[in-house]
ZAZATI-537564 format. One line per field, with one value per residue (C-alpha): residue number from 1; residue in one letter; x, y, z. Coordinates in Angstrom, 2 decimals. Layout:
! residues N
nr c(NUM:...);
rest c(A:...);
east c(X:...);
north c(Y:...);
up c(Z:...);
***
This chain:
! residues 211
nr c(1:2:3:4:5:6:7:8:9:10:11:12:13:14:15:16:17:18:19:20:21:22:23:24:25:26:27:28:29:30:31:32:33:34:35:36:37:38:39:40:41:42:43:44:45:46:47:48:49:50:51:52:53:54:55:56:57:58:59:60:61:62:63:64:65:66:67:68:69:70:71:72:73:74:75:76:77:78:79:80:81:82:83:84:85:86:87:88:89:90:91:92:93:94:95:96:97:98:99:100:101:102:103:104:105:106:107:108:109:110:111:112:113:114:115:116:117:118:119:120:121:122:123:124:125:126:127:128:129:130:131:132:133:134:135:136:137:138:139:140:141:142:143:144:145:146:147:148:149:150:151:152:153:154:155:156:157:158:159:160:161:162:163:164:165:166:167:168:169:170:171:172:173:174:175:176:177:178:179:180:181:182:183:184:185:186:187:188:189:190:191:192:193:194:195:196:197:198:199:200:201:202:203:204:205:206:207:208:209:210:211);
rest c(M:T:I:N:C:R:G:E:E:L:I:L:S:K:E:R:A:I:Y:W:P:A:Q:K:I:L:I:I:S:D:L:H:I:G:K:S:A:H:F:R:K:F:G:I:Q:V:P:G:T:V:G:L:T:D:L:Q:R:L:T:S:L:M:N:E:Y:S:P:E:T:L:M:V:T:G:D:M:F:H:N:K:I:N:S:D:A:D:A:F:L:E:W:R:R:S:Y:P:Q:L:K:V:V:L:I:K:G:N:H:D:A:L:K:N:A:D:Y:E:A:L:G:I:E:V:Y:N:K:E:L:L:L:A:P:F:R:F:I:H:D:K:P:K:E:F:D:E:Y:Y:N:I:S:G:H:I:H:P:G:V:V:L:Y:G:K:A:K:Q:R:L:K:F:P:C:F:Y:F:G:K:H:C:A:V:L:P:A:F:S:V:F:T:G:L:A:I:L:K:P:E:E:G:D:Q:L:Y:A:I:T:P:G:K:V:V:A:V);
east c(2.38:4.64:3.24:4.57:2.62:3.77:7.34:7.42:7.62:4.83:4.38:0.80:0.51:-2.21:-2.33:-4.05:-1.19:1.21:4.82:6.79:10.47:12.23:10.75:10.66:6.98:4.28:0.90:-2.37:-5.98:-8.96:-7.36:-10.35:-8.74:-11.41:-14.27:-14.82:-14.64:-16.96:-19.63:-19.35:-20.02:-23.50:-24.20:-23.18:-21.21:-17.95:-14.89:-12.25:-9.59:-10.52:-8.34:-5.43:-5.77:-5.17:-2.18:-0.72:-1.01:0.57:3.54:3.98:4.12:6.75:8.97:8.44:9.41:11.11:9.71:10.86:7.34:3.80:1.55:-2.24:-4.62:-7.40:-9.71:-6.90:-9.09:-12.86:-13.99:-12.57:-9.69:-10.80:-9.19:-8.53:-6.37:-4.41:-3.52:-2.21:-0.04:1.56:2.19:3.65:6.15:7.65:8.66:10.04:12.00:8.99:7.51:3.74:1.84:-1.81:-3.96:-7.07:-10.30:-14.01:-13.64:-10.33:-11.76:-9.03:-7.67:-4.42:-2.83:-3.84:-2.15:0.98:0.89:0.64:3.69:1.61:2.23:-0.93:-2.09:-5.67:-6.28:-3.49:0.27:2.13:5.16:5.74:4.47:1.56:-0.81:-2.07:-5.62:-8.41:-11.12:-10.35:-10.63:-13.19:-10.56:-7.23:-3.70:-0.26:-0.28:-1.48:-3.75:-3.66:-6.70:-8.95:-12.41:-14.68:-13.45:-13.15:-14.19:-14.74:-16.75:-15.07:-16.87:-15.54:-15.67:-18.82:-20.32:-20.19:-20.02:-17.03:-16.38:-12.89:-11.25:-9.18:-6.80:-8.24:-6.05:-7.70:-6.44:-6.03:-6.48:-5.72:-7.98:-6.67:-8.64:-9.62:-6.89:-9.18:-10.90:-13.99:-15.25:-17.72:-16.97:-18.16:-18.22:-16.71:-17.65:-14.37:-14.40:-12.38:-8.62:-9.09:-7.19:-8.37:-6.24:-8.12:-6.87:-7.54:-6.66:-3.30:-2.23:-2.96:-4.38:-5.04:-8.77);
north c(16.43:16.17:16.90:16.59:14.37:13.91:14.90:12.31:13.25:11.67:11.85:11.83:10.19:10.95:7.15:7.16:5.90:7.42:6.93:7.01:7.68:7.27:3.62:2.94:1.90:2.41:2.65:1.82:0.79:-0.89:-2.57:-5.07:-7.67:-9.95:-7.53:-7.35:-11.28:-11.57:-9.27:-11.16:-14.42:-12.96:-11.82:-8.22:-7.11:-5.55:-5.39:-7.90:-5.14:-3.33:-5.46:-5.31:-1.48:-1.34:-3.74:-1.59:1.53:-0.40:-1.32:2.40:3.26:0.48:1.82:5.40:4.87:1.50:0.55:-2.28:-2.62:-2.48:-1.79:-2.40:-0.94:-3.42:-4.77:-6.09:-8.72:-8.30:-12.00:-15.12:-16.42:-16.04:-15.29:-11.76:-13.11:-15.21:-11.98:-10.53:-13.73:-13.22:-9.54:-10.70:-12.82:-9.98:-8.50:-11.44:-9.12:-6.92:-7.34:-7.28:-6.36:-6.44:-5.24:-7.10:-5.42:-6.53:-8.00:-9.87:-13.51:-15.51:-18.64:-18.33:-20.62:-18.29:-15.37:-17.49:-18.61:-14.98:-14.02:-11.70:-10.96:-10.55:-8.57:-8.95:-5.75:-3.07:-2.49:-0.06:1.63:4.89:7.49:5.74:3.01:1.20:0.13:-0.47:1.63:4.52:3.61:5.27:6.05:7.79:7.68:8.72:6.98:8.75:6.35:5.70:3.89:3.42:1.64:4.53:5.51:9.21:11.79:15.52:17.86:20.64:23.37:24.54:28.11:27.27:26.04:22.40:19.92:17.55:14.64:13.43:10.78:12.38:11.81:13.13:14.19:14.96:15.55:11.97:9.98:9.91:8.16:6.92:6.83:3.61:2.37:0.43:2.39:0.22:1.79:4.46:7.74:8.66:12.62:13.99:17.19:18.28:19.72:22.73:21.73:18.89:18.99:17.34:16.62:16.06:13.69:15.38:13.84:15.76:16.17:16.23:19.61:20.72:21.76);
up c(-2.93:-0.03:3.56:7.06:9.53:13.06:12.10:9.06:5.48:3.50:-0.38:-1.49:-4.90:-7.52:-7.99:-4.60:-2.49:0.23:0.11:3.45:2.41:5.79:5.93:2.41:2.65:-0.02:1.66:-0.06:1.09:-0.34:-3.48:-3.46:-5.63:-7.04:-6.81:-10.61:-10.90:-7.86:-9.52:-12.99:-11.08:-10.28:-13.78:-13.26:-16.37:-15.17:-17.49:-16.75:-17.20:-14.07:-11.79:-14.37:-14.46:-10.61:-10.94:-13.71:-11.44:-8.66:-11.03:-11.95:-8.19:-7.77:-10.61:-9.14:-5.58:-5.34:-1.85:0.27:1.70:0.34:3.14:2.59:5.16:4.68:1.94:-0.22:-1.30:-1.93:-1.13:-1.92:-4.32:-8.02:-11.37:-10.25:-7.51:-10.10:-11.81:-8.38:-7.95:-11.26:-10.31:-6.99:-8.70:-10.33:-7.05:-4.86:-2.65:-1.74:1.72:1.43:4.76:5.12:8.04:7.40:6.61:6.61:3.12:3.68:4.08:2.58:4.30:6.13:3.55:0.86:2.27:2.73:-0.74:-2.06:0.22:2.42:6.07:7.78:10.87:12.15:13.70:13.59:13.14:15.20:13.49:15.49:15.12:13.23:13.70:10.52:10.82:8.42:10.00:12.43:16.15:18.42:21.02:20.43:21.96:21.24:17.71:14.58:12.77:9.07:7.81:4.80:4.66:3.89:0.26:0.97:-1.65:-1.99:-4.21:-5.89:-7.92:-11.37:-12.88:-14.58:-11.28:-12.51:-9.48:-9.73:-7.27:-6.66:-4.34:-1.59:1.26:4.59:7.50:10.86:14.26:15.04:11.93:8.18:5.59:2.38:-0.83:-2.16:-4.33:-6.71:-9.37:-8.98:-5.88:-4.95:-2.94:0.53:0.31:3.46:5.25:6.90:10.43:11.64:11.40:9.10:5.76:2.59:-0.57:-3.69:-6.34:-9.71:-13.01:-13.04:-9.47:-5.66:-4.52:-1.01:-0.70);
***
């Protein structure tokens, strides 16, 4: 689905990403690389293919849009370097010309040398690229920049014809801030209750739909 936000065309992908054509930037949030390996370390059985599935989806997005920059609005990594991060390093080597930018989230605790080795440009708080501010969690005060964030893993409930209750990840666009869905499939959902004027776009298996 293509929308207009602050005069800019944004493409909302069912793969939980936004593409900004004017800047050739692919925007995602909450990739949580290393989360499944982190859980397995503590005896919680999580399939090792979870992280690979996310990288395969990221590859599909690269093939579809050919971005020059991958922007991650926080929680790119879940904890520390582990076997899942090794898989990302292999993926990264396939795109040596791709600029990868991370606005650090609460889970991004790698050492500076680790980010450098992975070819990632890091911003500790935010990145301003008019008309947008890229930030992990939406700020409490607002200014002329429209905020694009992540962190809360937004979701929405839709009701089917048989009154079945279905939960889907979604994109949220409010007056001052947009919230991206978590890119990783290994995350929960925070069900949102939109206020007047807010717009939600649910990510169903087949397409993105305005709610």
